[in-house]
GUZA-156306 format. One record per residue (C-alpha): x, y, z; residue in three letters. Coordinates in pm, whole numbers, plus 50000, padded with zeros to 5 digits. Example, Ala and Ser with C-alpha at 12.3 -4.5 7.8 and 13.67 -1.06 7.14 Angstrom:
<rs>
512304955050780ALA513674989450714SER
</rs>
This chain:
<rs>
372621413847628GLY373791438247891ASP374941430648248PHE372591411548483HIS373081398548838ASP370501370648855SER369091341548657ALA365871349748475THR363561335548208SER364001367347999ASP366221356747708GLU367311392747646SER369301391547974ASN371791366947820TYR374771372647591GLN374191337447454ILE371061316547508SER370271282947355PHE368131251647365GLY364361251647376GLY361581252647124ASP362231287746990ALA364641316647028THR362241332347278THR362161301647506THR365791290847566PRO366711265347833ARG370321276747896TRP372041310547893GLY375381327647952PHE375321361748122ARG377871386048262VAL377101401948598ALA377401439148675THR380481454748832SER378731450049169GLY379261412749113ASP382741417448961ALA381501410848605GLU381651373348667ASN380461349148397LEU377451326848468TYR375791297948291LEU372151295948399ASP369851266048354ARG366131258848332ASN365301292848186LEU361831281548082SER361011269848437GLY362601282148757THR365941296748641PRO368991288748851ALA372761291648827ASN374651260848702ALA378171275248669LEU380041306448782LYS383491317048658ILE385071345948846GLU386531372748621LYS389531382348835THR390641348248966THR389251322748721GLY387811303649017ASN384881282048907THR381821272149107THR379471244748992ILE375911247649123GLY375051211449195GLY376831178149214ASN379881170349004LEU380101135148864THR383241122448693VAL382831090748487LYS385821075948308PRO385281057847980SER386691026048136SER388541013948443GLY388821031348778ASN388361068648801SER391021092048926GLN390321127749026LEU393091153149092PHE392721187149256PHE395681210749241ASP395901242549446SER398631265949561ALA398411252049915ASN397951214749859SER397341186449616ASP394391162949660TRP393971129349494TYR390911107149490ILE391491073549327THR389561041449271ASN386201058049302VAL383591033049189ASP
</rs>
């Protein structure tokens, strides 16, 4: 597909679309925005209902935005979450 700036149920707006009952009714889709939105990469969800953005990856910085809550579940034991940035390090440990 070509460039698109918003989530839609039109499967032709996605470079890759998948899930669903047929190729014309996908549930998920990857799209690339226009240059007006810096050609960022998006993963959109619920394409057969009310489409919305689930993930955004910025082309120039690689910054990633998750649309919704982020849950980290370790396979066993206590969880540990580490955030690393140029300005600071953040640790969250023993999250139960």
